[in-house]
DRENDO-1510 file (C-alpha; in Angstrom, 1 decimal, always signed):
<recs>
REC; n; res; u; v; w
REC; 1; MET; +0.0; +0.0; +0.0 .
REC; 2; LEU; +1.2; +3.5; -0.9 .
REC; 3; SER; +0.9; +6.4; +1.5 .
REC; 4; ILE; +1.0; +10.0; +0.2 .
REC; 5; GLU; +0.9; +13.2; +2.1 .
REC; 6; GLY; -1.1; +16.2; +1.1 .
REC; 7; THR; -3.6; +18.8; +2.2 .
REC; 8; PHE; -7.3; +19.4; +2.0 .
REC; 9; GLN; -8.2; +22.9; +0.6 .
REC; 10; ASN; -11.5; +24.2; -0.7 .
REC; 11; GLY; -13.0; +20.7; -0.9 .
REC; 12; VAL; -10.1; +19.2; -2.9 .
REC; 13; VAL; -7.2; +17.0; -1.8 .
REC; 14; GLN; -3.9; +18.3; -3.1 .
REC; 15; ILE; -1.0; +15.8; -2.8 .
REC; 16; ASN; +2.5; +17.0; -2.1 .
REC; 17; GLN; +4.3; +14.8; -4.7 .
REC; 18; PRO; +3.4; +13.2; -8.1 .
REC; 19; VAL; +1.9; +9.7; -8.0 .
REC; 20; ALA; +2.0; +7.0; -10.6 .
REC; 21; GLY; -1.6; +5.9; -10.6 .
REC; 22; ARG; -4.2; +5.0; -13.3 .
REC; 23; ASP; -7.5; +6.4; -14.2 .
REC; 24; GLY; -10.3; +4.7; -12.3 .
REC; 25; GLN; -8.0; +3.3; -9.6 .
REC; 26; LYS; -9.6; +3.3; -6.2 .
REC; 27; VAL; -8.0; +5.3; -3.4 .
REC; 28; LEU; -8.6; +5.7; +0.3 .
REC; 29; ILE; -8.3; +9.1; +2.0 .
REC; 30; VAL; -7.8; +9.3; +5.7 .
REC; 31; PHE; -7.9; +12.6; +7.5 .
REC; 32; LEU; -5.2; +12.9; +10.1 .
REC; 33; GLN; -5.9; +14.6; +13.4 .
REC; 34; GLU; -4.0; +17.8; +14.1 .
REC; 35; LYS; -1.8; +17.6; +17.2 .
REC; 36; ASN; -3.7; +20.3; +19.1 .
REC; 37; GLU; -7.1; +19.1; +18.0 .
REC; 38; PRO; -9.0; +17.0; +20.6 .
REC; 39; ALA; -9.8; +13.5; +19.3 .
REC; 40; ILE; -13.3; +13.5; +20.8 .
REC; 41; SER; -15.1; +16.5; +22.4 .
REC; 42; ASP; -15.9; +16.6; +26.1 .
REC; 43; SER; -19.6; +16.7; +25.3 .
REC; 44; ALA; -19.2; +13.4; +23.3 .
REC; 45; TRP; -17.5; +11.8; +26.3 .
REC; 46; SER; -20.4; +13.1; +28.5 .
REC; 47; ASP; -22.9; +11.6; +26.1 .
REC; 48; PHE; -21.1; +8.3; +26.1 .
REC; 49; ALA; -20.9; +8.2; +29.9 .
REC; 50; GLN; -24.6; +8.9; +30.1 .
REC; 51; LEU; -25.4; +6.1; +27.6 .
REC; 52; LEU; -23.3; +3.7; +29.7 .
REC; 53; LYS; -25.3; +4.6; +32.8 .
REC; 54; GLU; -28.6; +4.1; +31.0 .
REC; 55; CYS; -27.5; +0.7; +29.6 .
REC; 56; GLN; -26.1; -0.8; +32.9 .
REC; 57; VAL; -27.6; -4.0; +34.1 .
REC; 58; ASN; -27.2; -5.1; +37.7 .
REC; 59; THR; -26.4; -8.8; +37.6 .
REC; 60; ALA; -25.2; -9.0; +41.2 .
REC; 61; ILE; -22.2; -11.0; +39.9 .
REC; 62; ARG; -19.2; -9.2; +41.4 .
REC; 63; ASP; -16.6; -11.0; +39.3 .
REC; 64; LEU; -18.4; -10.9; +36.0 .
REC; 65; ALA; -15.7; -8.9; +34.1 .
REC; 66; HIS; -12.9; -11.0; +35.4 .
REC; 67; GLN; -14.6; -14.3; +35.0 .
REC; 68; HIS; -16.6; -13.6; +31.8 .
REC; 69; ASP; -15.4; -16.8; +30.1 .
REC; 70; HIS; -16.8; -18.8; +33.0 .
REC; 71; TYR; -20.2; -17.2; +32.9 .
REC; 72; LEU; -20.5; -17.0; +29.0 .
REC; 73; HIS; -18.9; -20.2; +28.0 .
REC; 74; GLY; -18.9; -22.5; +31.1 .
REC; 75; THR; -15.1; -22.7; +31.4 .
REC; 76; PRO; -13.6; -23.2; +34.8 .
REC; 77; LYS; -13.1; -20.0; +36.9 .
REC; 78; ARG; -9.7; -18.4; +36.6 .
REC; 79; GLU; -7.6; -18.5; +39.7 .
REC; 80; ASP; -5.5; -15.3; +39.0 .
</recs>
């Protein structure tokens, strides 16, 4: 796979160097995050935390996360 750097301006991707490609060839464009740009906004994290609260189910099984294979698949409980 070939990686090429460029910039996005006025709705068009402009590459920094010439590329040997062919007409009709498929490409994948991935937008890189700027270093000072937050990956996810604080409000998105708050929304996610609220969603987790709304979806919680109290199973009363205290070791569910640690012993999930035992409860889901019937394997022996882990000792660690």
